C-alpha positions as CSV (number, residue, x, y, z in Angstrom):
1,X,13.0,21.3,22.3
2,X,9.4,22.5,22.4
3,X,6.8,20.1,21.1
4,X,3.6,21.1,19.4
5,X,0.6,19.3,20.9
6,X,-3.1,20.2,21.0
7,X,-3.5,19.8,24.7
8,X,-5.3,16.4,24.5
9,X,-3.1,14.3,22.1
10,X,0.6,14.3,21.6
11,X,0.4,12.9,18.1
12,X,-2.1,12.5,15.2
13,X,-0.9,9.1,13.9
14,X,-1.8,6.9,16.9
15,X,-5.2,5.7,15.7
16,X,-4.0,5.0,12.2
17,X,-0.9,3.2,13.5
18,X,-3.1,0.9,15.7
19,X,-5.4,0.1,12.7
20,X,-2.4,-0.7,10.5
21,X,-0.7,-2.8,13.2
22,X,-3.9,-4.8,13.8
23,X,-4.4,-5.3,10.0
24,X,-0.8,-6.5,9.7
25,X,-1.6,-9.1,12.5
26,X,1.1,-7.8,14.8
27,X,1.0,-7.3,18.6
28,X,2.6,-4.1,20.0
29,X,5.5,-6.2,21.1
30,X,6.0,-7.7,17.7
31,X,5.9,-4.2,16.1
32,X,8.5,-3.1,18.6
33,X,10.7,-6.0,17.6
34,X,10.3,-5.3,13.9
35,X,11.2,-1.7,14.4
36,X,14.5,-2.8,15.7
37,X,15.3,-4.2,12.2
38,X,15.1,-0.6,11.1
39,X,17.4,0.5,13.9
40,X,14.5,2.3,15.7
41,X,14.1,1.3,19.3
42,X,10.5,1.8,20.6
43,X,9.5,-0.4,23.4
44,X,6.1,-2.1,23.6
45,X,4.9,0.4,26.2
46,X,5.9,3.3,23.9
47,X,3.9,1.8,21.1
48,X,0.9,1.7,23.4
49,X,1.4,5.3,24.3
50,X,1.8,6.4,20.7
51,X,-1.4,4.5,19.8
52,X,-3.4,6.2,22.6
53,X,-1.9,9.6,21.7
54,X,-0.1,10.3,25.0
55,X,3.5,10.0,23.5
56,X,5.0,12.2,20.8
57,X,6.6,10.4,17.8
58,X,9.6,11.4,15.8
59,X,9.8,11.6,12.1
60,X,12.3,8.7,12.1
61,X,9.9,6.6,14.1
62,X,7.0,7.4,11.7
63,X,9.1,6.5,8.7
64,X,10.2,3.2,10.2
65,X,6.6,2.3,11.2
66,X,5.4,3.0,7.7
67,X,8.0,0.7,6.3
68,X,7.4,-2.1,8.8
69,X,3.7,-2.0,8.5
70,X,3.8,-1.4,4.7
71,X,1.6,1.6,4.7
72,X,2.2,5.1,3.3
73,X,3.0,8.1,5.4
74,X,-0.1,9.7,4.1
75,X,-2.1,6.8,5.6
76,X,-0.5,7.3,9.0
77,X,-1.4,11.0,8.8
78,X,-5.0,10.2,8.0
79,X,-4.9,11.4,4.4
């Protein structure tokens, strides 16, 4: 499946995910573990790559992250 990227970043939510994770007081590993409670498996390294924009992210992952971090999808998309 082709993925749409801008050539530099593979997602637009990374910086907002990082801010929300830090505000929630979670490490990348802790976020990864909490995502498992939503049946979404994203390792700590993948969380890091999402945050720095080098890994794409699925709609299911974004939804689970918003629930775990208690932020809106609009926030994660920078709206």
